[in-house]
C-alpha positions in Angstrom: 6.9 -13.3 -16.5 4.0 -13.6 -14.1 2.0 -10.4 -13.5 1.8 -9.1 -9.9 -1.4 -7.2 -10.7 -3.9 -7.6 -13.5 -7.1 -5.6 -13.6 -9.4 -6.2 -16.6 -12.3 -4.0 -17.5 -12.9 -3.0 -13.9 -15.9 -0.9 -13.3 -16.9 0.5 -9.9 -19.9 2.6 -9.2 -22.1 3.6 -6.2 -25.3 5.4 -5.6 -25.3 8.5 -3.4 -28.9 9.2 -2.6 -30.5 9.6 -6.1 -27.1 10.2 -7.8 -25.3 7.4 -9.6 -21.6 7.8 -9.7 -19.2 5.8 -11.9 -15.9 5.9 -10.0 -13.9 3.6 -12.3 -14.8 2.9 -15.9 -13.3 -0.1 -17.7 -10.0 0.1 -16.0 -7.2 -2.1 -17.2 -3.9 -2.3 -15.4 -0.9 -4.7 -15.4 2.0 -4.5 -13.0 5.1 -6.7 -13.4 7.5 -7.9 -10.7 10.0 -5.2 -9.9 8.0 -2.4 -11.4 7.4 1.0 -9.7 4.0 2.3 -11.0 2.5 5.6 -10.0 -1.1 6.6 -10.5 -1.8 10.3 -10.6 -5.0 12.3 -10.9 -7.3 14.9 -9.2 -8.9 14.3 -5.9 -12.0 12.1 -6.2 -10.9 10.6 -9.4 -10.9 7.0 -8.0 -7.2 6.5 -7.3 -7.8 5.0 -3.8 -10.6 2.8 -5.2 -8.0 1.1 -7.4 -5.8 0.3 -4.3 -8.9 -1.0 -2.4 -9.8 -3.3 -5.2 -6.2 -4.6 -5.7 -5.9 -5.3 -1.9 -9.3 -7.0 -1.8 -10.8 -4.4 0.6 -13.4 -3.7 -2.0 -14.9 -6.6 -4.1 -18.1 -4.8 -5.2 -16.9 -4.2 -8.7 -17.5 -5.5 -12.2 -14.6 -7.0 -14.2 -11.7 -9.1 -12.9 -8.8 -8.4 -10.5 -6.0 -10.8 -10.2 -3.2 -10.2 -7.6 -0.2 -12.5 -7.2 -2.2 -15.1 -9.1 -5.3 -14.8 -7.0 -8.7 -13.7 -8.2 -9.6 -11.4 -5.3 -13.3 -11.8 -5.8 -13.1 -15.6 -5.6 -11.2 -15.6 -2.3 -13.0 -16.0 1.0 -12.9 -13.2 3.5 -10.2 -15.0 5.5 -8.1 -15.7 2.4 -8.3 -12.0 1.4 -7.2 -11.0 4.9 -4.3 -13.5 4.7 -3.3 -12.1 1.3 -3.2 -8.5 2.6 -1.3 -9.4 5.8 1.3 -11.8 4.4 1.8 -10.9 0.7 0.9 -7.3 0.4 2.2 -4.2 2.2 -0.5 -1.4 2.4 0.5 2.1 3.4 -2.8 3.9 4.2 -3.1 7.6 3.8 -4.8 7.8 7.2 -2.2 5.4 8.8 -4.6 3.1 10.7 -2.2 2.7 13.6 -3.3 1.3 16.9 -3.2 4.0 19.6 -3.0 1.6 22.5 0.3 0.2 21.2 3.7 1.8 21.0 5.7 2.3 17.8 7.5 -1.0 17.9 4.4 -2.9 18.7 2.5 -1.3 15.8 5.2 -2.4 13.4 5.1 -5.9 14.8 1.3 -6.4 14.4 1.3 -8.0 10.9 3.8 -10.6 12.1 1.8 -11.3 15.2 -1.3 -11.8 13.0 0.5 -14.0 10.5 -0.4 -17.7 10.1 3.3 -18.4 9.9 5.2 -19.4 13.0 7.3 -16.6 14.4 10.2 -16.0 16.8 9.3 -13.0 18.9 12.9 -11.8 19.3 13.5 -12.1 15.5 10.3 -10.2 14.8 11.2 -7.3 17.2 14.7 -7.2 15.6 13.3 -7.0 12.1 10.9 -4.2 13.3 13.8 -2.3 14.8 15.8 -2.6 11.6 12.8 -1.1 9.6 12.4 1.7 12.1 16.1 2.4 11.9 16.0 2.8 8.1 13.2 5.2 8.5 14.8 7.3 11.2 12.5 6.2 14.0 14.5 3.7 16.1 14.8 6.1 19.0 11.0 6.4 19.1 10.4 2.6 19.2 8.8 2.7 22.7 6.9 6.0 22.1 3.1 6.1 22.2 1.6 6.7 18.8 -0.5 9.6 20.2 2.5 11.9 20.6 4.0 11.4 17.2 3.7 14.0 14.4 1.8 13.1 11.2 5.1 12.5 9.3 6.3 10.2 12.1 3.1 8.2 12.0 3.4 7.9 8.3 6.9 6.4 8.6 5.6 4.0 11.3 2.9 2.9 8.9 5.5 2.3 6.2 7.7 0.2 8.5 4.6 -1.8 9.5 3.8 -2.4 5.8 7.3 -3.8 5.1 7.5 -6.2 8.1 6.3 -9.2 6.2 8.6 -8.7 3.2 5.6 -8.2 0.9 5.7 -9.0 -2.8 3.5 -6.0 -3.6 3.6 -2.6 -1.9 0.5 -0.5 -2.2 0.8 3.1 -1.0 -1.9 5.8 -0.8 -0.2 9.2 -0.8 2.8 7.9 1.1 4.7 11.3 1.2 1.7 13.5 1.8 2.6 14.2 5.4 6.3 14.3 5.0 8.8 17.2 4.4 10.8 17.1 1.2 13.9 15.4 2.6 12.0 12.7 4.4 9.7 12.2 1.4 12.7 11.7 -0.8 14.1 9.1 1.6 10.8 7.2 1.5 11.0 7.0 -2.3 14.6 5.8 -2.0 13.4 3.1 0.4 10.7 1.9 -2.0 13.2 1.8 -4.8 15.6 -0.3 -2.7 12.8 -2.7 -1.8 12.0 -3.5 -5.4 15.6 -3.6 -6.5 15.8 -7.4 -6.5 13.3 -7.4 -9.4 10.7 -9.4 -7.4 8.7 -6.8 -5.4 6.5 -4.3 -7.2 5.3 -0.9 -5.9 2.0 0.6 -6.8 1.5 4.2 -5.5 -1.3 6.7 -5.9 0.1 10.2 -5.4 -0.2 13.9 -6.0 3.6 14.3 -5.3 5.7 14.8 -8.4 8.7 13.7 -6.4 7.2 10.3 -6.3 5.8 10.1 -9.8 9.0 11.3 -11.5 10.9 8.4 -9.9 8.4 5.7 -11.1 8.9 3.4 -14.1 5.5 4.3 -15.4 3.0 7.1 -14.6 -0.7 6.4 -15.3 -3.3 9.2 -15.2 -6.8 8.6 -13.8 -9.4 11.2 -14.5 -13.2 10.8 -14.5 -12.8 7.1 -13.8 -10.7 6.5 -16.9 -7.1 5.2 -16.5 -4.6 5.9 -19.2 
């Protein structure tokens, strides 16, 4: 079975003034299609750095990172952007929604940026279906600026799903949600990977998320185990 993610001996460090910091130390990670993997660990341990490397947002690392058969280091900037937009679904902790667009438009953005031909009506219908599953359909024409943090998080999740990604990356996806909504988000992730093809890789402090994962990996002081 082909791996969705394979990190091999990944090391990431940076220099902060005179201080040298090793964020990740010889990290090895394999994720199979259909797997739900959670990475837990203290703040500052490097959890988000792993997601940034897997998504190709950060290529300043030693070692190798293969995602959906691609070596992220060897791809051009345009190819990495295409991979993120069309094959990955990234749920950022800080949302990264566009304030000048309403909820529905924010969800549609990845489709609009896709290199694939699209039918505008079909894209909007798909966005509405995603918003409906996340309890936000009635807010589809609402400006992002008036939404609560939890509502913005759900918009970000709907946007991440619009292109039917093979890999879902989520950075603290329930961090801004109440218990009931957070449980619903985990249910949604599990349903998405139920066909055995999509994989979910989550970094989280939330035990409600990690206890539902197939595997829980611990990252501390740059070491993943």
